[in-house]
C-alpha distance (Angstrom), angle and dihedral (degrees) to the residues before:
residue distance angle dihedral
M1 . . .
Q2 3.84 . .
K3 3.79 115.1 .
S4 3.75 116.8 -116.7
V5 3.77 116.1 -105.4
F6 3.77 95.4 -161.0
D7 3.76 112.6 134.4
W8 3.85 108.6 -131.4
H9 3.78 93.6 -174.0
N10 3.78 107.9 106.4
A11 3.82 114.4 -143.6
Y12 3.81 94.8 -163.1
P13 3.83 118.8 104.4
H14 3.85 93.0 -122.3
P15 3.80 104.3 35.2
R16 3.77 127.1 -172.2
T17 3.79 111.9 -135.3
P18 3.83 116.9 -132.6
V19 3.81 117.2 -104.6
F20 3.78 118.4 -137.6
A21 3.83 109.7 -167.0
S22 3.73 142.1 128.7
N23 3.80 90.9 -115.2
V24 3.84 131.3 21.6
V25 3.81 129.5 -177.1
A26 3.84 113.1 -164.0
T27 3.81 121.9 -170.5
S28 3.80 136.2 147.7
Q29 3.80 91.1 -108.0
P30 3.83 125.5 50.7
L31 3.83 95.3 -141.4
A32 3.84 90.1 57.8
A33 3.83 90.9 48.6
Q34 3.84 88.0 51.5
A35 3.83 90.4 53.1
G36 3.84 89.8 54.7
L37 3.86 92.5 46.5
Q38 3.79 89.8 52.2
M39 3.85 88.5 61.4
L40 3.77 92.7 49.8
Q41 3.80 90.3 49.9
R42 3.80 88.9 53.2
G43 3.81 91.5 54.7
G44 3.79 97.9 -94.0
N45 3.81 123.8 141.4
A46 3.83 130.7 -124.4
V47 3.75 93.6 -80.6
D48 3.71 92.0 53.8
A49 3.77 89.4 51.4
T50 3.80 91.0 47.0
I51 3.79 94.3 54.0
A52 3.85 92.6 46.2
A53 3.79 91.0 49.4
A54 3.78 92.7 45.8
A55 3.78 92.9 50.6
A56 3.81 91.9 46.8
I57 3.81 94.2 50.4
T58 3.81 90.7 56.2
V59 3.77 83.5 67.6
V60 3.78 105.6 36.7
E61 3.80 97.3 39.2
P62 3.78 99.0 29.7
V63 3.82 98.5 154.3
S64 3.79 90.6 60.8
N65 3.78 100.7 32.5
G66 3.74 133.6 25.9
L67 3.81 147.8 158.5
G68 3.84 86.6 -94.8
S69 3.79 93.1 56.8
D70 3.83 134.5 95.5
A71 3.74 132.3 -109.3
F72 3.82 138.8 -153.6
A73 3.80 129.9 -168.4
I74 3.79 137.8 -170.4
L75 3.81 109.7 -170.9
W76 3.81 134.0 178.8
D77 3.81 112.0 -156.5
G78 3.86 95.0 -169.8
K79 3.77 93.4 -91.5
K80 3.82 109.6 34.8
L81 3.83 139.5 27.7
H82 3.77 116.4 -121.4
G83 3.84 126.6 -167.2
L84 3.76 126.2 -164.5
N85 3.79 125.7 -164.0
G86 3.82 106.8 -161.0
S87 3.73 97.0 170.9
G88 3.77 114.4 138.5
R89 3.84 123.0 -106.6
A90 3.76 122.9 -119.8
P91 3.85 120.1 -102.2
A92 3.73 109.6 -95.0
A93 3.86 91.5 -118.6
W94 3.80 92.2 61.3
N95 3.81 115.2 106.3
P96 3.82 134.6 134.1
D97 3.78 93.2 -86.9
Y98 3.82 90.3 53.7
F99 3.81 92.2 59.4
N100 3.83 96.7 34.7
K101 3.86 90.4 58.5
K102 3.79 95.0 47.1
Y103 3.89 102.5 33.1
A104 3.77 108.3 13.1
S105 3.78 106.2 -142.9
A106 3.82 98.3 -18.9
M107 3.83 123.7 94.0
P108 3.83 115.5 -139.8
E109 3.81 113.3 -111.9
R110 3.81 94.3 -163.8
G111 3.79 140.9 13.6
V112 3.81 133.3 55.7
D113 3.82 94.8 -42.1
S114 3.74 91.2 59.4
I115 3.84 93.6 56.9
T116 3.79 118.4 105.3
V117 3.83 126.1 -178.6
P118 3.73 105.9 -71.3
G119 3.77 111.0 -106.7
A120 3.88 103.6 -175.5
V121 3.79 99.1 81.1
S122 3.76 91.8 49.3
A123 3.78 90.1 49.0
W124 3.76 89.7 54.0
G125 3.83 89.0 52.8
E126 3.79 93.5 49.4
L127 3.82 92.6 49.9
H128 3.80 92.1 45.6
E129 3.79 94.1 50.7
K130 3.80 95.2 48.9
F131 3.78 104.4 34.2
A132 3.86 116.9 6.6
T133 3.79 125.4 98.5
L134 3.80 104.5 -166.4
A135 3.79 128.6 75.0
F136 3.73 114.5 -86.3
S137 3.78 91.1 -127.4
E138 3.86 89.0 56.0
L139 3.81 90.6 52.9
L140 3.80 93.5 53.7
A141 3.79 94.9 43.3
P142 3.87 96.7 92.4
A143 3.78 91.0 49.5
I144 3.84 91.8 50.8
E145 3.77 92.3 49.9
L146 3.75 92.5 49.9
A147 3.84 90.9 49.3
E148 3.83 93.8 46.7
K149 3.79 101.6 38.9
G150 3.79 96.9 31.6
Y151 3.78 134.7 -133.6
A152 3.75 137.7 -128.9
V153 3.83 112.6 -99.7
S154 3.74 111.4 -116.0
P155 3.83 123.8 -133.3
V156 3.83 98.7 -106.9
V157 3.77 92.6 44.8
Q158 3.82 91.1 47.5
R159 3.80 90.1 54.9
K160 3.78 92.4 48.8
W161 3.88 89.9 46.9
Q162 3.84 92.3 51.5
N163 3.80 91.8 48.1
Q164 3.85 90.8 55.4
V165 3.82 95.5 51.0
P166 3.85 98.6 80.3
L167 3.89 89.3 43.7
L168 3.74 97.9 48.3
E169 3.76 112.3 21.2
T170 3.80 92.3 97.2
Q171 3.86 91.0 53.9
P172 3.84 114.8 103.2
G173 3.75 113.0 -91.0
F174 3.86 97.7 3.6
K175 3.80 96.6 109.6
E176 3.77 94.9 46.4
V177 3.78 93.2 54.7
F178 3.80 106.8 25.0
M179 3.72 101.2 31.6
P180 3.81 103.6 49.2
Y181 3.80 92.1 155.3
G182 3.80 94.1 40.2
R183 3.79 88.9 -94.5
A184 3.79 141.8 49.5
P185 3.82 112.0 -67.4
E186 3.83 118.5 -95.7
I187 3.82 122.7 -118.5
G188 3.80 108.9 -76.3
E189 3.86 93.7 13.6
R190 3.79 113.8 138.2
I191 3.75 117.3 -115.8
K192 3.83 128.8 -168.5
M193 3.86 123.2 -169.4
A194 3.80 105.4 -161.0
G195 3.80 94.0 171.3
A196 3.86 92.8 51.4
A197 3.83 88.7 48.4
R198 3.85 91.9 55.0
T199 3.75 92.5 48.0
L200 3.79 93.3 47.0
K201 3.75 91.0 48.4
A202 3.79 89.9 53.8
I203 3.76 91.8 50.6
A204 3.75 92.4 46.4
E205 3.86 92.8 50.1
H206 3.83 99.2 40.4
G207 3.81 105.4 21.3
V208 3.84 129.7 -117.3
S209 3.90 90.7 -48.7
A210 3.77 86.4 75.2
F211 3.81 88.6 67.6
Y212 3.78 97.2 46.4
Q213 3.79 101.8 36.7
G214 3.72 134.9 41.4
E215 3.81 130.1 7.8
I216 3.85 99.9 -7.6
A217 3.78 94.1 47.9
E218 3.79 91.8 45.3
Q219 3.76 91.4 50.7
L220 3.80 92.1 49.2
C221 3.73 93.1 50.2
R222 3.83 96.0 44.5
Y223 3.80 89.4 50.6
V224 3.80 94.4 51.0
Q225 3.74 93.9 44.6
A226 3.81 92.4 47.2
H227 3.83 86.5 60.5
G228 3.78 94.7 47.8
G229 3.84 101.8 -89.9
A230 3.79 129.5 128.5
L231 3.77 103.7 -137.0
């Protein structure tokens, strides 16, 4: 067998060292990675870890990810490649005339008329049904705990959070949820997300249908429509 000639010495001033392990979970936030690793330690597979990490990151990096976001996956099951497009569909009322009347030729970048039907939660459900091994409620447990008990905001997330405030503070509901002290949280400040915890609990108990049908879906639609949207 020919010896590898790859150079493992990193020339960058702040190098990342390679990780050699049977299982690795990589996310942009350590607490989300820990959620995924918990599932592997319980005997779950990569999809279990992925769903747990994805749910957790909606709590610990909420200005970049959220329950209202979309999701995409490319998965190799050992024999076959699978692709999942979990991008949200447009509200039925959207058409060219809808936007022409409200915005002329410009498309809104933010606000209620930039909101599609969230696709991430349904993507978790699809992946769980086809590939996961652990109970859905078990996969969402770390995210629920983080939302209920709180977590210390990490430096990178704090910077992202702060950067979003001038862009989003005038949007309906943003200040109430994401500016609990009238500002973005500071590094190390503890944040709890009671609303996210309630929603995650409902999804964990009743499945993804709890997000798209019934009380949660009705509240989402009423809120968007009350502010001029069409969801």
